[in-house]
N, C-alpha and C positions, 0 to 999 in steps of 0.2 A: 545717725536713724534713732526716731524716739520710739524707746519700747512701749507696747499694748497691748492689755493682759484683757483678753474674753469670752468671760465662763456662761456666754452665751454656744460656745460652740462644743459637739462633745466628738469624743476623737472617739475610733469605730477598731478594733483591735486587728489587724493583719491578718490576714486567711490561716497564711502558709505557717508563720510566726509567731504569732498570737500577740508582737512588743504594739503599745499606741500609733496609730496612723490618723497619718492626718491627708485628705484629700482636698485640694484646688484646679478647680482646671480656672488653666489663662491663656488670655484670650493672644492671642499671635506678635501682636501691635503691641504689647507688650513692650518696654524698652528693656535689654537680654541686661546692660551692668548695671539696673535696679532687680532687676529677679535676682540673676545671680548675689547683688547682698543682702537682700533679700531671706534670699533659702539658705545663707551662709549665718546673717545671724540666727534665725530659725536657729538653725542644728545647733550652733551653740546654747541657747537659753535650753533648747526641748532637746537634748543630745537623744535622751530614748524615743524621742517618739519619728516616726519614719517617715519623709515629708511623700505623697504620692500625688503626680503630677499629668489634666489632662489637658496637652491645648488644642484649641481649639480654632478653626479661620472669624468664628462669625456667633456664635454659637455657646456663647462661653452661660449664662444663663438655664441651659437646658439640665446639664449639670446637675448643676444647683439645686434646682426644679423635684425633676426626680430620683434627689436624693444619689447618687449619684456623689459626687461630689459637697465638701462642708462648708465650702467660700469658692467666688470668682473670681475674678481680677480682671478689669475690664482697661483695652490701652485705652491710649490719649483717641480724646477726639469718638470713641461712640458712647450712647447713653444708656439706661434698659428705662421704661413706666414706672412708677412704684410697684403700677398693679399689672405684673405685665405675666402669661400673656393675658 
C-alpha cells in the first residue's frame, strides 16, 4: 500500500478520552479485505489516533457534508458529482 499524508484533514479529540480521532464514513460495498488492510496500516502509522467508522449503505457523502466524518470511502461502482448535492 502506497503511503499518503494529507495535511488538510483535521483530527478531532475523542469526547471521552481526548485522544485524536479520525472519523470515516465507509460504504458497505467497499471490499472488506482492502478496508481491513487500510485500517491496519493506518493504526501502524498513527497508533495514537483512534479511528471511528460510520458504515453507510448508500449515503456515504452525508456524514462528510454534515461534519460527522472527515473522510468518506465509496465502494466500487459508486460515484458522486463534484458539487453534491
